[in-house]
C-alpha positions in Angstrom: -10.7 8.7 2.2 -11.1 8.6 -1.8 -10.3 11.7 -4.2 -13.3 14.1 -4.3 -12.2 14.1 -7.6 -13.3 10.9 -8.6 -16.9 11.3 -7.1 -17.3 14.5 -9.4 -16.0 13.1 -12.5 -17.7 9.5 -12.8 -20.0 8.6 -9.2 -21.9 6.2 -10.8 -18.8 4.1 -11.6 -17.0 4.8 -8.5 -21.0 3.9 -6.8 -20.5 0.5 -9.3 -17.4 -0.5 -7.7 -18.0 -0.4 -4.3 -21.2 -2.2 -4.6 -18.8 -4.8 -5.5 -17.8 -5.1 -1.6 -21.0 -4.6 -0.5 -21.4 -1.0 -0.2 -23.9 1.1 -1.0 -23.3 4.8 -2.0 -25.7 7.7 -1.5 -25.2 9.0 -5.0 -28.3 11.5 -4.5 -26.8 12.7 -1.0 -23.4 13.7 -2.9 -25.3 15.4 -6.0 -27.4 18.0 -3.7 -24.3 18.4 -1.3 -22.3 19.3 -5.0 -24.8 21.4 -6.6 -25.0 23.2 -3.3 -21.6 23.6 -3.5 -21.1 24.8 -7.2 -23.7 27.1 -6.3 -22.3 29.2 -3.5 -18.8 28.6 -4.9 -20.1 30.1 -7.7 -21.2 33.0 -5.6 -19.2 33.5 -3.6 -16.7 33.9 -6.7 -18.8 36.5 -8.7 -18.7 38.8 -4.7 -14.8 38.4 -4.6 -14.2 39.5 -8.7 -17.0 42.5 -7.8 -15.5 43.6 -4.6 -12.3 43.9 -6.0 -13.7 45.9 -9.0 -15.1 48.0 -6.8 -12.4 48.6 -4.6 -10.1 49.6 -7.6 -13.4 52.2 -8.9 -12.7 53.5 -4.9 -9.2 54.4 -5.5 -9.6 55.9 -8.8 -12.3 58.1 -7.9 -10.3 59.4 -4.6 -7.5 59.7 -6.8 -9.6 62.2 -8.7 -11.2 63.9 -5.6 -14.1 62.6 -6.4 -17.1 61.4 -3.5 -16.4 57.3 -3.4 -19.2 57.1 -0.4 -21.8 55.2 -2.2 -18.8 52.8 -3.6 -17.5 52.5 -0.5 -21.4 51.4 0.9 -21.5 48.6 -1.7 -18.6 47.2 -0.8 -19.5 46.9 2.9 -22.5 45.4 1.9 -21.1 42.7 -0.3 -18.4 42.3 2.2 -21.1 40.8 4.7 -22.7 38.7 2.1 -19.3 37.4 0.9 -19.2 36.7 4.8 -21.9 34.7 4.9 -21.3 33.0 1.6 -18.2 32.4 3.2 -19.2 30.4 6.1 -21.8 28.6 4.3 -19.4 27.5 1.5 -17.2 25.9 5.2 -19.9 24.2 6.3 -20.7 22.9 3.0 -17.0 21.8 2.8 -17.5 20.2 6.4 -20.8 18.0 5.0 -18.8 16.7 2.1 -15.8 15.7 4.6 -17.8 13.8 6.6 -19.3 12.2 3.4 -16.2 10.9 2.0 -14.5 9.8 5.3 -17.6 6.7 5.8 -16.8 5.4 2.1 -14.5 2.5 2.1 -11.5 2.4 -0.1 -12.0 1.3 -3.7 -11.2 -2.3 -4.6 -8.2 -2.8 -6.6 -8.8 -5.0 -10.3 -7.2 -7.7 -8.9 -9.2 -8.6 -5.8 -12.0 -11.5 -6.1 -15.6 -10.7 -6.8 -17.5 -12.1 -4.1 -19.5 -10.9 -1.2 -18.0 -13.4 1.9 -15.6 -15.0 3.0 -16.4 -18.4 1.5 -15.7 -16.7 -1.7 -12.1 -15.9 -0.9 -9.4 -17.5 -3.9 -6.6 -19.8 -2.2 -3.3 -18.4 -3.8 -0.7 -20.6 -2.2 -0.3 -22.8 0.6 2.7 -24.7 2.3 3.5 -27.4 4.9 1.6 -30.8 5.3 -0.7 -31.0 8.3 1.0 -33.5 10.3 -0.4 -36.3 10.8 -1.4 -37.4 14.6 -1.4 -41.3 15.9 -4.1 -39.8 18.4 -6.8 -37.5 18.2 -5.4 -34.1 18.7 -6.9 -31.6 21.2 -6.9 -28.1 21.0 -5.5 -25.3 22.4 -7.3 -25.1 25.5 -7.1 -28.6 26.7 -3.2 -29.0 25.9 -2.3 -25.9 27.6 -4.7 -26.2 30.7 -1.6 -28.0 32.4 1.0 -25.9 30.8 0.0 -22.8 32.5 -3.1 -21.6 30.6 -5.4 -19.9 32.9 -8.5 -18.5 31.6 -10.3 -18.6 35.6 -7.9 -16.7 37.1 -8.7 -14.2 33.9 -12.1 -14.1 34.1 -11.6 -13.4 38.0 -9.7 -10.6 37.2 -11.2 -8.8 34.1 -13.9 -11.3 33.1 -14.5 -13.5 29.8 -12.1 -13.2 26.5 -8.9 -12.7 28.6 -6.1 -15.3 29.5 -3.5 -15.8 32.0 -0.4 -17.0 31.2 2.4 -19.0 33.3 5.7 -20.5 33.5 7.3 -21.3 30.1 4.0 -21.2 28.5 4.2 -17.7 29.4 8.1 -17.5 28.2 6.7 -19.1 25.4 4.5 -16.3 24.2 7.7 -13.4 25.5 9.9 -15.8 22.6 7.8 -15.6 20.0 7.4 -11.5 19.9 11.2 -11.5 20.3 11.7 -14.3 17.4 9.8 -11.9 15.3 11.3 -8.3 16.1 14.5 -10.0 15.4 13.6 -11.7 11.9 11.8 -8.7 11.2 14.4 -6.4 11.6 18.0 -8.4 10.9 16.4 -10.0 7.7 13.7 -8.2 6.7 15.2 -4.7 7.4 12.6 -3.2 9.3 13.3 -0.8 11.6 11.8 -1.9 15.6 9.8 1.0 16.9 7.9 1.2 20.5 4.7 3.7 20.3 2.2 4.7 23.0 -0.6 2.3 23.8 -3.3 5.6 23.7 -4.0 7.7 20.9 -6.0 10.4 20.1 -9.4 10.2 18.0 -7.8 12.0 15.1 -4.8 9.1 14.7 -8.0 6.7 14.5 -9.6 8.8 11.5 -6.0 8.9 9.9 -6.0 5.0 9.4 -9.5 3.8 9.4 -13.0 5.6 10.3 -13.7 6.6 13.7 -17.6 6.9 13.4 -18.3 3.5 11.6 -16.3 1.2 14.1 -15.7 3.2 17.5 -17.9 0.1 18.7 -14.7 -2.2 18.8 -12.7 0.6 20.3 -11.7 0.8 24.1 -12.5 4.5 25.1 -10.8 6.3 27.9 -13.5 8.9 28.3 -11.9 11.0 31.1 -8.5 11.7 28.5 -11.0 11.0 25.1 -8.4 8.9 23.9 -8.9 5.1 22.7 -6.4 2.2 23.4 -5.3 0.9 19.9 -6.9 -2.3 18.1 -3.3 -2.5 16.9 0.2 -1.1 16.2 -1.1 0.0 12.7 -2.5 2.9 13.8 0.0 4.8 16.0 2.8 3.4 13.5 0.9 4.8 10.0 0.1 8.3 12.2 4.2 8.6 12.0 3.8 10.7 8.8 0.5 12.7 9.1 0.8 16.0 8.4 4.3 15.9 6.9 6.0 15.7 3.5 8.8 12.6 3.9 12.0 13.2 1.5 11.9 10.7 -1.7 15.1 9.9 -0.2 13.5 8.1 3.0 11.6 5.9 0.8 10.5 3.0 1.3 10.1 3.9 5.1 9.8 0.2 7.0 8.6 0.0 10.5 8.2 -3.0 12.9 6.3 -2.7 16.1 5.0 -5.2 19.3 2.5 -4.1 21.1 -0.8 -5.1 23.0 -3.7 -5.2 20.5 -7.3 -3.8 22.8 -10.9 -4.6 21.0 -14.2 -5.1 22.1 -15.1 -7.7 19.5 -18.6 -5.8 19.8 -19.7 -7.5 16.8 -18.5 -11.4 17.4 -21.2 -12.3 20.3 -20.8 -16.1 20.4 -17.6 -16.3 17.9 -15.1 -18.3 19.3 -15.9 -17.6 23.1 -13.1 -20.7 23.7 -10.0 -20.4 24.1 -7.1 -17.6 23.0 -8.4 -17.1 19.5 -10.3 -13.7 19.9 -9.8 -12.4 22.7 -9.9 -8.5 24.2 -6.2 -7.7 24.7 -4.2 -9.7 22.7 -0.2 -9.3 21.5 1.0 -8.5 17.7 3.9 -8.0 16.0 3.1 -5.0 13.4 4.5 -5.0 10.0 4.7 -1.8 8.6 5.7 0.0 4.5 5.4 3.9 3.6 6.5 3.8 -0.1 6.6 5.6 -3.3 2.8 5.0 -5.0 4.6 3.1 -8.0 6.3 0.5 -5.9 3.0 -0.2 -3.6 2.1 -3.3 -5.7 5.5 -5.0 -5.3 6.2 -3.8 -1.5 2.8 -5.8 -1.2 3.4 -9.1 -2.1 6.9 -8.4 -0.1 5.5 -7.8 3.3 2.9 -10.8 3.0 6.2 -13.1 1.9 7.5 -11.2 5.0 4.9 -12.4 7.5 5.0 -15.7 6.0 8.7 -16.1 6.5 7.4 -16.7 10.7 5.6 -19.1 9.8 8.1 -21.1 7.4 10.5 -20.6 10.0 8.4 -22.3 12.5 7.4 -24.9 10.1 3.3 -24.4 10.9 1.5 -25.4 7.9 -0.5 -22.3 6.5 -2.3 -20.5 3.1 -2.7 -17.7 1.7 -6.2 -16.5 0.7 -6.5 -13.2 -1.2 -9.8 -11.6 -0.1 -12.7 -11.1 -2.3 -14.0 -8.2 -2.4 -17.1 -8.7 0.2 -14.3 -9.2 3.1 -11.8 -6.9 2.7 -11.4 -3.9 5.2 -13.1 -0.9 5.4 -9.2 1.1 4.3 -7.9 -2.0 2.1 -7.4 -2.2 -1.8 -6.3 -5.6 -1.4 -5.4 -7.8 1.4 -3.8 -11.5 1.2 -4.9 -13.5 4.7 -1.9 -16.1 5.9 -4.2 -18.6 7.6 -2.6 -21.4 9.8 -3.4 -25.1 9.9 -5.0 -25.4 13.7 -5.6 -30.0 14.2 -7.7 -29.0 16.9 -9.8 -27.4 15.0 -9.4 -29.5 11.9 -9.3 -26.2 10.1 -7.1 -23.3 8.6 -7.6 -20.2 11.0 -6.5 -16.4 10.1 -2.8 -15.1 11.8 -2.3 -12.1 9.4 -3.7 -9.9 7.3 -1.5 -8.1 4.8 -2.9 -5.2 2.9 -2.3 -2.7 0.9 -4.4 0.5 1.0 -2.8 2.7 -1.7 -3.6 6.6 -1.1 -7.0 6.1 1.0 -5.0 6.6 4.7 -2.5 8.5 2.7 -4.9 11.2 1.3 -6.9 11.0 5.3 -3.8 12.4 7.2 -2.5 14.2 4.7 1.2 12.0 4.7 2.8 13.3 1.4 6.2 12.8 -0.1 8.3 15.3 -2.5 8.5 13.6 -5.9 11.3 13.6 -8.3 9.7 16.6 -9.7 9.4 18.4 -6.2 5.8 18.0 -5.8 3.7 16.9 -2.9 2.2 13.4 -3.7 0.2 11.4 -1.3 2.2 8.2 0.0 1.3 4.6 -0.3 0.6 2.9 2.4 0.8 -1.4 3.5 0.9 -3.3 6.8 0.4 -6.5 7.9 0.6 -9.1 10.9 3.8 -10.5 11.4 2.0 -11.8 13.3 -0.3 -12.0 15.9 1.9 -13.8 18.9 -1.3 -15.5 20.8 -2.7 -16.6 17.6 0.8 -17.8 16.5 1.0 -19.9 20.3 -2.1 -21.6 19.4 -0.8 -23.2 16.4 2.4 -24.1 18.0 0.3 -25.5 21.2 -2.3 -27.7 18.6 0.6 -29.0 15.6 3.3 -29.6 18.0 0.9 -31.2 20.7 2.4 -34.7 22.3 0.4 -37.7 23.1 1.7 -37.4 26.6 0.8 -33.8 26.9 3.8 -31.7 25.8 4.6 -29.8 23.6 7.5 -29.7 21.5 9.1 -26.1 21.0 10.3 -25.3 17.0 13.5 -25.5 16.5 13.8 -21.6 15.8 13.0 -21.0 19.1 15.2 -23.0 20.9 17.7 -20.4 21.8 15.2 -17.9 22.6 13.6 -20.2 25.2 17.2 -20.8 26.7 18.1 -23.7 24.7 14.9 -25.3 26.0 13.0 -28.1 23.5 9.5 -28.7 24.9 7.0 -27.7 27.7 6.2 -30.4 30.1 2.7 -30.9 31.9 3.0 -29.8 35.5 
């Protein structure tokens, strides 16, 4: 959530920055609410001052043995008006809060300007795409003989689900374990395990439930939601709390399933495992001092890139433009892995700095060097999406005979196995 003071000081400047990311701020609506707030707040303060003054006068009159009945009647009348004004002020403040909750974050000054993914900027790339002596197949065709089963999944749950069998299922598990080990043993993250269902308050802590509810799976009887990413529960660890300065940075890694309705993706990536209703992801997250957040953003992105390098998967790092960023992000790098079956780079991780945007929604603070509570900064990224990493291995490590060699970094996780052979 944005600091309301930014809108009060220069709402036109805020509107211009938001327009760069395709959001039209309703300036007039805010000004109407603000004018009403100022009027009611000013009148409330006048009434409080007058009541205090009359209360003192009553005390003086009684001390002198004088009749204070009329003064007491006036205080009573003021109390009724004051109560009505305070109720009205609470209603206006609630409307202002609702107004702020659906406004996206301001893009950082370093974010490239643009309207769509076509204007994202390549920052770097690593690895050379493999040259095949045969026409490379996509992961659906490669996986069909290795245990990738969409028909059974459709019988169980419908479209956009998959079943994995045998060595392929083990490879999927191995990837998650490998990622967790790298992030905990080499990158200093603490592994956590979290609930897969959360309250509406948790959703609103990291994004706007009002704007994105249709993308989620809701459990109606309990009024809870299946998590779309471990970012939701893990970020909420610090909700409504004050973290000791010595504890920063907090660094967490979490493996979990993710559930997404893909409401806005009709017709997109209907083939294969690229876009599913349920998938696994290893999430890395940091809660940091504001002065360290941009350094932490580069570090977190490098941590995610390290997984791709260890698996020897070619990728590129893209700085998302203003028009392609997520709701809460101040800046995002997307990691895109090369998929020879599609002859294209596809997203496998998004690494974002949210600055104080999420912290303000959650009231997540730390006690500064001066002992004053201040908002923390939060960051997260996929380190990595497990299913998409499996897709990348199937396509990049496929062989002409239908087998798939296993990256050396995973051999120990596969019990020494170096390849998956067709059944």
